[in-house]
LUMGUBA-98891 format. One line per 3 residues: for each residue x, z, y of N, C-alpha, C. Coordinates in steps of 0.05 Angstrom, whole numbers, plus 5000, padded with zeros to 4 digits. Layout:
REM LUMGUBA-98891
X/Z/Y/X/Z/Y/X/Z/Y  ...
This chain:
REM LUMGUBA-98891
8466/4893/6276/8448/4887/6298/8457/4900/6325  8470/4923/6323/8480/4936/6347/8500/4919/6362  8516/4903/6347/8535/4885/6359/8522/4863/6375
8497/4855/6367/8482/4835/6382/8469/4847/6407  8466/4873/6407/8453/4886/6430/8471/4909/6440  8494/4903/6450/8512/4924/6459/8501/4938/6484
8509/4963/6488/8501/4978/6512/8517/4967/6536  8502/4957/6556/8514/4945/6579/8519/4967/6600  8542/4966/6613/8548/4983/6636/8558/4967/6660
8554/4978/6683/8567/4968/6707/8587/4989/6717  8579/5014/6714/8596/5037/6721/8599/5055/6696  8624/5060/6689/8628/5076/6665/8627/5106/6671
8632/5122/6651/8629/5151/6654/8648/5163/6674  8670/5150/6679/8690/5160/6699/8683/5151/6727  8661/5136/6730/8654/5127/6757/8668/5101/6766
8679/5087/6747/8694/5062/6753/8676/5038/6748  8677/5018/6765/8662/4993/6761/8676/4976/6740  8661/4968/6719/8672/4953/6697/8662/4924/6697
8645/4917/6715/8636/4889/6718/8639/4881/6747  8661/4868/6753/8669/4863/6780/8650/4844/6795  8633/4829/6780/8615/4810/6794/8594/4825/6810
8590/4851/6805/8570/4866/6820/8582/4881/6843  8609/4880/6846/8623/4898/6865/8613/4895/6893  8609/4870/6902/8601/4866/6930/8572/4875/6936
8556/4875/6915/8528/4883/6918/8524/4913/6920  8545/4928/6912/8544/4957/6912/8554/4967/6939  8536/4967/6958/8543/4975/6985/8541/5006/6988
8554/5015/7009/8552/5044/7015/8524/5053/7021  8509/5036/7035/8481/5042/7041/8464/5045/7016  8468/5026/6997/8453/5028/6972/8460/5053/6956
8486/5059/6955/8495/5082/6940/8484/5108/6952  8484/5110/6978/8474/5135/6991/8444/5138/6987  8430/5115/6987/8401/5117/6981/8396/5126/6953
8411/5115/6934/8408/5123/6906/8414/5152/6902  8436/5161/6915/8444/5189/6912/8423/5208/6922  8412/5202/6945/8390/5218/6957/8367/5221/6937
8359/5199/6925/8337/5200/6906/8344/5215/6881  8368/5212/6872/8377/5227/6848/8376/5257/6852  8387/5265/6875/8387/5294/6881/8358/5304/6885
8342/5289/6900/8314/5297/6905/8298/5301/6879  8301/5281/6861/8286/5283/6836/8296/5305/6818  8322/5310/6817/8332/5332/6800/8323/5359/6811
8325/5363/6837/8318/5388/6849/8288/5393/6846  8272/5372/6848/8243/5375/6844/8237/5383/6816  8250/5371/6797/8246/5377/6768/8252/5406/6762
8274/5416/6773/8281/5444/6768/8262/5463/6781  8252/5455/6805/8233/5472/6818/8207/5474/6802  8199/5451/6791/8174/5451/6775/8175/5469/6751
8198/5469/6738/8202/5487/6715/8199/5516/6724  8211/5522/6747/8208/5549/6757/8179/5556/6764  8165/5537/6776/8137/5542/6783/8120/5547/6758
8126/5531/6737/8111/5535/6712/8116/5562/6700  8141/5571/6700/8147/5597/6689/8134/5620/6704  8128/5615/6730/8115/5635/6747/8085/5633/6745
8074/5613/6730/8046/5610/6728/8033/5596/6752  8049/5582/6768/8038/5570/6792/8030/5541/6787  8039/5528/6766/8029/5503/6756/8025/5505/6726
8013/5484/6715/8008/5484/6686/8032/5475/6670  8028/5469/6645/8049/5458/6628/8062/5435/6641  8089/5434/6641/8104/5414/6656/8122/5398/6637
8126/5373/6644/8144/5355/6628/8169/5349/6643  8192/5361/6636/8217/5356/6651/8231/5330/6643  8247/5320/6661/8261/5295/6656/8291/5297/6663
8302/5321/6668/8330/5322/6676/8348/5309/6656  8366/5292/6666/8383/5275/6650/8375/5246/6650  8350/5241/6657/8339/5214/6657/8335/5203/6685
8346/5216/6705/8341/5208/6733/8350/5180/6739  8373/5171/6728/8383/5144/6735/8363/5123/6725  8351/5128/6701/8331/5109/6691/8308/5106/6710
8298/5128/6721/8274/5127/6737/8280/5118/6765  8300/5129/6777/8307/5122/6805/8316/5092/6807  8334/5085/6789/8345/5058/6790/8324/5036/6786
8306/5041/6766/8285/5021/6761/8264/5020/6783  8257/5043/6794/8237/5044/6815/8247/5031/6841  8272/5034/6847/8284/5022/6871/8284/4991/6869
8283/4981/6845/8283/4952/6841/8256/4939/6847  8235/4955/6849/8208/4944/6853/8204/4935/6882  8185/4917/6886/8176/4909/6913/8149/4923/6919
8141/4922/6944/8117/4936/6952/8092/4929/6937  8089/4903/6930/8064/4895/6916/8064/4898/6886  8086/4908/6875/8088/4911/6846/8072/4935/6835
8067/4934/6809/8052/4955/6795/8071/4973/6779  8064/4998/6778/8079/5017/6761/8060/5031/6742  8066/5030/6716/8050/5044/6695/8068/5065/6683
8066/5090/6692/8084/5111/6682/8073/5126/6659  8090/5141/6646/8082/5161/6626/8081/5189/6640  8076/5209/6625/8075/5237/6636/8103/5246/6644
8125/5232/6636/8152/5241/6643/8164/5226/6666  8149/5208/6679/8161/5190/6698/8154/5196/6727  8150/5222/6734/8145/5228/6761/8169/5224/6780
8193/5223/6769/8216/5216/6785/8214/5187/6795  8205/5169/6777/8201/5141/6785/8178/5139/6805  8157/5153/6800/8134/5152/6819/8141/5162/6846
8156/5184/6848/8164/5194/6874/8183/5175/6888  8200/5162/6873/8219/5143/6885/8203/5119/6896  8181/5112/6883/8166/5088/6891/8145/5095/6913
8144/5120/6921/8127/5127/6943/8106/5148/6939  8103/5158/6915/8084/5180/6911/8095/5206/6923  8079/5220/6938/8088/5244/6952/8094/5267/6932
8111/5285/6940/8116/5308/6924/8091/5326/6920  8075/5327/6942/8051/5343/6940/8032/5332/6920  8028/5306/6920/8011/5293/6900/8021/5299/6872
8047/5298/6868/8059/5302/6842/8053/5331/6833  8057/5350/6851/8051/5378/6844/8022/5382/6838  8004/5369/6853/7976/5372/6848/7968/5362/6820
7982/5340/6811/7977/5330/6784/7984/5352/6763  8007/5365/6767/8015/5386/6748/8000/5412/6751  7985/5413/6773/7967/5436/6777/7939/5430/6764
7936/5405/6754/7911/5398/6741/7890/5388/6760  7899/5379/6784/7880/5370/6804/7876/5340/6802  7851/5331/6806/7845/5302/6806/7859/5288/6829
7864/5302/6851/7878/5290/6874/7905/5280/6867  7917/5292/6846/7944/5284/6838/7945/5257/6824  7922/5246/6818/7921/5220/6805/7917/5197/6825
7913/5203/6851/7907/5183/6871/7934/5172/6882  7939/5146/6879/7964/5135/6890/7964/5135/6920  7988/5135/6933/7989/5132/6962/7979/5105/6970
7969/5104/6995/7958/5079/7006/7979/5056/7003  7971/5034/6992/7989/5011/6990/8007/5010/6966  8005/5031/6949/8022/5032/6926/8005/5029/6900
8013/5012/6882/7999/5008/6857/8012/5024/6835  8006/5050/6836/8017/5068/6816/7993/5079/6800  7992/5072/6775/7970/5080/6757/7975/5109/6749
7954/5125/6746/7958/5153/6737/7974/5154/6711  7991/5175/6708/8008/5176/6684/7992/5176/6658  8003/5162/6639/7990/5160/6613/8000/5183/6595
7982/5199/6585/7990/5221/6567/7988/5211/6538  7967/5198/6529/7967/5186/6502/7990/5166/6499  8004/5168/6478/8028/5152/6474/8022/5122/6472
8035/5107/6490/8036/5077/6489/8010/5064/6499  7989/5078/6506/7965/5065/6514/7968/5050/6540  7988/5056/6556/7992/5042/6581/8004/5015/6577
8015/5009/6554/8030/4984/6550/8011/4960/6550  7989/4960/6535/7970/4938/6537/7957/4936/6565  7952/4959/6578/7941/4958/6605/7960/4943/6624
7986/4949/6622/8006/4936/6639/8007/4906/6634  8005/4899/6608/8006/4870/6601/7981/4856/6613  7958/4869/6611/7934/4857/6622/7935/4855/6652
7946/4875/6666/7949/4874/6695/7968/4851/6703  7989/4848/6688/8008/4826/6694/7994/4799/6690  7977/4797/6670/7963/4772/6665/7944/4766/6689
7931/4787/6700/7914/4784/6723/7930/4774/6747  7954/4785/6752/7970/4776/6774/7979/4747/6770  7984/4740/6746/7991/4712/6740/7967/4693/6746
7944/4701/6737/7920/4685/6742/7914/4682/6772  7920/4703/6787/7916/4702/6816/7937/4686/6831  7959/4680/6817/7980/4664/6829/7998/4680/6848
8000/4706/6844/8017/4722/6862/8046/4723/6852  8063/4735/6867/8091/4740/6859/8095/4769/6851  8073/4784/6848/8075/4812/6840/8082/4815/6811
8099/4835/6805/8107/4840/6777/8098/4868/6770  8101/4874/6744/8092/4900/6733/8115/4913/6718  8118/4939/6721/8137/4953/6704/8121/4975/6689
8127/4978/6663/8113/4998/6647/8134/5014/6632  8132/5040/6634/8151/5059/6622/8140/5069/6595  8158/5075/6577/8151/5087/6551/8176/5098/6538
8172/5117/6519/8194/5128/6505/8199/5115/6478  8219/5125/6464/8226/5113/6438/8203/5117/6418  8189/5140/6419/8167/5145/6401/8144/5125/6404
8140/5115/6428/8119/5096/6433/8122/5070/6417  8146/5063/6409/8151/5038/6395/8139/5039/6367  8131/5063/6357/8118/5065/6331/8088/5061/6333
8078/5058/6357/8049/5055/6361/8040/5026/6360  8016/5021/6351/8005/4994/6352/8003/4982/6379  7998/5000/6399/7996/4990/6427/8022/4977/6436
8045/4986/6426/8070/4973/6433/8070/4944/6424  8063/4940/6399/8062/4912/6389/8042/4895/6404  8018/4906/6408/7997/4891/6420/8004/4883/6449
8016/4902/6464/8024/4896/6491/8046/4875/6493  8067/4878/6476/8088/4858/6477/8079/4831/6466  8063/4831/6446/8053/4806/6435/8036/4791/6456
8017/4804/6468/8001/4792/6489/8018/4781/6512  8036/4798/6521/8053/4790/6544/8070/4766/6537  8080/4764/6513/8097/4741/6506/8080/4716/6502
8057/4718/6490/8040/4695/6485/8031/4683/6512  8024/4700/6531/8014/4690/6557/8035/4689/6578  8060/4696/6571/8083/4694/6589/8078/4708/6616
8070/4733/6615/8062/4747/6639/8085/4762/6652  8083/4768/6678/8105/4780/6693/8106/4811/6690  8117/4820/6667/8118/4848/6662/8146/4855/6651
8156/4879/6659/8181/4890/6648/8174/4914/6632  8180/4914/6606/8176/4936/6588/8201/4954/6589  8199/4977/6602/8223/4993/6607/8222/5018/6588
8238/5017/6568/8239/5038/6548/8261/5058/6556  8254/5083/6558/8274/5104/6562/8279/5117/6535  8300/5109/6522/8306/5119/6495/8323/5144/6498
8309/5167/6500/8323/5193/6502/8329/5205/6474  8323/5188/6453/8332/5193/6426/8316/5214/6410  8295/5225/6424/8278/5244/6410/8249/5240/6419
8231/5237/6400/8202/5237/6406/8192/5265/6399  8191/5282/6419/8188/5311/6416/8211/5320/6398  8205/5326/6373/8226/5336/6355/8236/5315/6335
8225/5291/6336/8231/5271/6316/8254/5253/6327  8277/5254/6314/8300/5237/6323/8294/5208/6318  8307/5191/6333/8302/5162/6331/8308/5151/6303
8326/5164/6289/8332/5155/6261/8309/5159/6242  8290/5177/6249/8266/5181/6233/8242/5164/6245  8247/5153/6268/8226/5138/6281/8226/5108/6273
8250/5098/6266/8252/5070/6259/8278/5065/6243  8278/5043/6228/8302/5036/6214/8319/5017/6230  8307/5003/6249/8323/4984/6266/8343/5000/6282
8366/4989/6287/8388/5003/6300/8384/5005/6330  8368/4987/6341/8363/4988/6370/8334/4983/6375  8325/4990/6399/8298/4982/6407/8298/4954/6419
8320/4948/6433/8322/4921/6446/8318/4898/6426  8327/4902/6401/8324/4880/6381/8295/4874/6375  8277/4892/6380/8249/4887/6375/8238/4864/6392
8252/4858/6413/8243/4835/6430/8245/4809/6415  8262/4807/6395/8265/4782/6380/8239/4774/6367  8223/4793/6358/8198/4787/6345/8178/4773/6363
8182/4776/6389/8163/4765/6409/8176/4742/6425  8201/4735/6417/8216/4713/6431/8218/4718/6461  8224/4743/6468/8229/4749/6496/8256/4762/6499
8268/4762/6523/8294/4775/6526/8293/4804/6520  8313/4815/6507/8316/4843/6501/8344/4852/6508  8347/4872/6526/8373/4881/6534/8375/4911/6530
8399/4920/6526/8405/4948/6520/8425/4958/6541  8418/4978/6556/8435/4987/6578/8441/5016/6577  8461/5025/6591/8468/5053/6594/8449/5065/6614
8429/5080/6604/8409/5091/6622/8419/5113/6641  8444/5121/6638/8455/5141/6657/8473/5128/6678  8474/5101/6678/8488/5085/6698/8468/5073/6716
8464/5085/6740/8443/5077/6758/8446/5048/6767  8471/5039/6769/8476/5012/6778/8465/4991/6757  8471/4995/6732/8462/4976/6712/8432/4977/6710
8420/5001/6712/8391/5003/6712/8379/4987/6735  8389/4991/6758/8378/4978/6782/8381/4947/6780  8405/4938/6774/8409/4909/6775/8396/4894/6751
8396/4906/6728/8383/4893/6705/8353/4893/6708  8342/4915/6719/8313/4915/6724/8306/4895/6745  8322/4894/6766/8317/4875/6787/8317/4846/6777
8336/4840/6760/8338/4813/6748/8314/4807/6730  8305/4827/6714/8282/4823/6697/8257/4819/6714  8254/4834/6735/8231/4830/6753/8231/4802/6766
8255/4793/6774/8256/4766/6786/8249/4745/6766  8258/4748/6741/8250/4728/6720/8220/4728/6717  8208/4752/6718/8179/4755/6715/8165/4741/6738
8174/4745/6763/8161/4734/6786/8163/4703/6786  8183/4693/6774/8188/4664/6775/8178/4650/6750  8159/4663/6736/8146/4649/6714/8161/4649/6687
8181/4666/6685/8197/4666/6661/8190/4688/6641  8168/4701/6647/8156/4720/6627/8168/4747/6626  8161/4762/6605/8168/4790/6602/8197/4795/6592
8206/4819/6596/8232/4828/6586/8229/4856/6575  8243/4862/6553/8244/4889/6542/8271/4900/6549  8271/4923/6563/8296/4937/6570/8297/4963/6555
8318/4968/6540/8322/4994/6527/8344/5008/6542  8337/5030/6556/8356/5046/6571/8363/5070/6555  8387/5071/6544/8395/5093/6527/8403/5117/6544
8390/5139/6540/8394/5163/6557/8391/5188/6540  8386/5211/6553/8385/5236/6539/8370/5256/6557  8350/5270/6546/8338/5292/6562/8353/5317/6555
8362/5332/6575/8377/5356/6570/8360/5378/6558  8336/5381/6569/8320/5404/6561/8298/5398/6542  8277/5413/6545/8254/5412/6527/8237/5387/6531
8221/5381/6510/8201/5359/6513/8181/5367/6534  8171/5391/6533/8154/5402/6554/8162/5432/6557  8149/5445/6576/8155/5474/6579/8144/5491/6557
8129/5479/6539/8119/5494/6515/8135/5488/6490  8158/5475/6494/8175/5466/6472/8202/5481/6472  8213/5484/6448/8240/5497/6446/8258/5477/6431
8275/5462/6446/8291/5441/6433/8312/5452/6414  8319/5478/6417/8340/5489/6400/8330/5491/6371  8304/5488/6367/8293/5488/6340/8299/5463/6324
8305/5441/6338/8308/5416/6324/8333/5399/6331  8349/5409/6350/8374/5395/6356/8394/5414/6367  8419/5406/6365/8442/5423/6374/8444/5420/6405
8438/5442/6419/8439/5441/6448/8467/5439/6459  8487/5443/6442/8515/5438/6451/8519/5409/6459  8503/5391/6446/8505/5363/6453/8496/5358/6482
8476/5373/6490/8466/5370/6518/8488/5380/6537  8501/5402/6530/8522/5413/6547/8545/5393/6550  8552/5380/6528/8574/5360/6528/8566/5337/6546
8542/5327/6543/8533/5304/6558/8531/5310/6588  8525/5334/6595/8525/5342/6624/8552/5337/6636  8573/5342/6621/8600/5339/6632/8610/5310/6631
8601/5295/6610/8613/5268/6606/8595/5245/6616  8569/5248/6615/8552/5225/6620/8530/5230/6641  8531/5253/6654/8510/5259/6674/8508/5238/6696
8484/5228/6702/8482/5206/6721/8490/5214/6750  8486/5239/6757/8493/5248/6784/8523/5252/6786  8535/5265/6766/8564/5269/6767/8579/5242/6766
8568/5223/6752/8580/5196/6750/8580/5183/6778  8557/5185/6792/8555/5174/6819/8574/5188/6838  8577/5214/6835/8596/5229/6853/8624/5220/6848
8631/5215/6823/8658/5206/6817/8663/5179/6830  8643/5161/6828/8646/5135/6841/8650/5137/6871  8634/5154/6884/8635/5157/6913/8662/5169/6921
8673/5187/6905/8699/5198/6911/8721/5177/6909  8719/5160/6889/8739/5139/6886/8738/5119/6909  8714/5114/6919/8710/5095/6941/8717/5106/6968
8721/5133/6969/8725/5145/6995/8700/5150/7011  8677/5149/6997/8651/5152/7010/8640/5180/7007  8654/5197/6992/8643/5224/6987/8648/5242/7012
8627/5255/7020/8628/5273/7043/8614/5299/7035  8628/5320/7032/8617/5345/7022/8595/5355/7041  8600/5353/7067/8581/5362/7087/8555/5346/7085
8558/5320/7082/8534/5303/7079/8519/5309/7053  8534/5313/7031/8521/5320/7005/8505/5346/7007  8517/5366/7021/8502/5391/7025/8477/5387/7041
8479/5370/7061/8456/5364/7078/8434/5350/7062  8441/5332/7044/8422/5319/7026/8407/5340/7010  8421/5359/6999/8408/5381/6983/8390/5398/7000
8399/5404/7024/8384/5421/7043/8357/5407/7050  8359/5381/7056/8335/5366/7064/8316/5364/7041  8326/5360/7017/8309/5358/6993/8296/5385/6988
8311/5407/6992/8300/5434/6988/8277/5439/7007  8280/5432/7032/8259/5436/7052/8235/5419/7045  8239/5394/7037/8216/5377/7030/8201/5388/7006
8216/5398/6986/8203/5409/6962/8187/5435/6969  8199/5452/6985/8185/5477/6992/8160/5472/7008  8162/5452/7026/8138/5444/7042/8116/5433/7024
8124/5418/7004/8104/5407/6985/8091/5429/6968  8107/5448/6960/8096/5471/6945/8076/5486/6962  8083/5491/6987/8065/5506/7004/8039/5491/7009
8042/5464/7012/8018/5448/7016/8000/5448/6992  8012/5446/6968/7997/5446/6943/7982/5473/6941  7995/5495/6948/7982/5521/6944/7962/5527/6966
7961/5511/6987/7940/5515/7007/7914/5501/7000  7915/5484/6979/7890/5471/6971/7870/5491/6961  7844/5487/6967/7824/5505/6957/7823/5504/6927
7811/5524/6914/7810/5524/6885/7794/5499/6875  7803/5488/6853/7790/5465/6842/7762/5472/6832  7744/5452/6832/7717/5456/6822/7718/5450/6792
7712/5470/6775/7713/5465/6746/7694/5443/6736  7673/5438/6752/7653/5418/6745/7666/5390/6744  7689/5387/6758/7703/5361/6758/7711/5353/6729
7717/5372/6712/7725/5366/6685/7703/5352/6670  7678/5357/6677/7655/5346/6663/7642/5322/6677  7643/5323/6704/7627/5303/6719/7640/5276/6721
7667/5274/6717/7680/5249/6721/7691/5236/6695  7677/5243/6673/7685/5230/6647/7669/5205/6643  7642/5207/6647/7624/5184/6645/7608/5182/6670
7598/5158/6677/7581/5154/6700/7556/5171/6697  7545/5170/6673/7522/5188/6666/7531/5206/6643  7533/5232/6648/7543/5250/6627/7527/5248/6601
7541/5247/6579/7527/5247/6553/7517/5275/6547  7500/5278/6527/7489/5304/6521/7510/5323/6512  7531/5313/6499/7553/5330/6490/7568/5342/6514
7573/5325/6534/7587/5334/6558/7570/5354/6573  7544/5348/6576/7526/5366/6590/7525/5393/6576  7525/5393/6549/7524/5417/6534/7549/5434/6538
7572/5420/6539/7598/5434/6543/7598/5446/6571  7588/5431/6591/7588/5441/6618/7571/5466/6621  7547/5465/6609/7529/5489/6610/7542/5513/6596
7555/5508/6574/7567/5530/6559/7590/5542/6575  7605/5525/6588/7628/5536/6605/7617/5553/6627  7597/5544/6642/7588/5559/6665/7573/5584/6657
7560/5584/6633/7548/5609/6623/7570/5629/6617  7592/5620/6604/7614/5638/6599/7626/5649/6624  7629/5631/6644/7642/5639/6670/7624/5660/6684
7598/5656/6684/7581/5675/6697/7582/5702/6682  7585/5700/6656/7587/5725/6640/7611/5742/6646  7634/5729/6649/7659/5744/6655/7660/5753/6684
7646/5739/6701/7646/5747/6730/7625/5768/6735  7608/5774/6715/7588/5795/6718/7564/5785/6733
């Protein structure tokens, strides 16, 4: 089955273009935009890990290694499109217009972090596994009923394909031929469970056959193939040709979350090797050097600008007044149930007790 769903590349690990039909579309302007976003998202991710270790934000979900998946796919979207992210897709959200401050507020546990920027259809990140998939299919159906050209992208990991929501979302989308792209980031581990324990099928892309929709398998560390294949899938969706399942094969270098220790369940030497051979940013730098587009001074400036933006966002996040704990209880139901009311009263009694 792997031979039927080979991993597609446009740019190989050495930074060489292996599909010449895309050569003219890969402009210097596009490459520089992509590189800026790659650097910005990676630096932000590393900063967040540091903030969590200092106790300045809560438990954090890193994505380093998966930047090409998120940046490339988000850049393929149009302004009116919808994004349904998971808890690991803040790189995609920031690329699509969510501010760094909003993203930090989310990881600070603030409700403000769930509000999308004006004019952007970014749904709050889904923490329960795969629940966003049927939501995305339903939203795409609504856009179809309204007769728009808007499309939907929904992100999920390899572990989500074991959930019933995965089947229900793809089945609904295929039956009603709705404009949605199912974007799977196969980082090969669902927390500590390797993909070989998650499924017997050799690929995730082949699961598309059960729903009679296109399924493609791409190199998730090649930002060009991510961008162009996602763009093509979105165009098929806009033009009434229904959903597509994309499996982007990638790798997360670090932990599942900041409360996880990946050395307990996998060989971290593999992550070190992949940093040298398959890293999405190093690959892009190799390409730029071969094209004569690499400028060390410019690259340093990109990092400096990203650093300033990140530090400003951190300062803005920390200037926010303390959150109201009542928000945890007041915004669950329109009318609080007796159980919620009981929990709220218990919490504030405890709080008054420790404050004297």
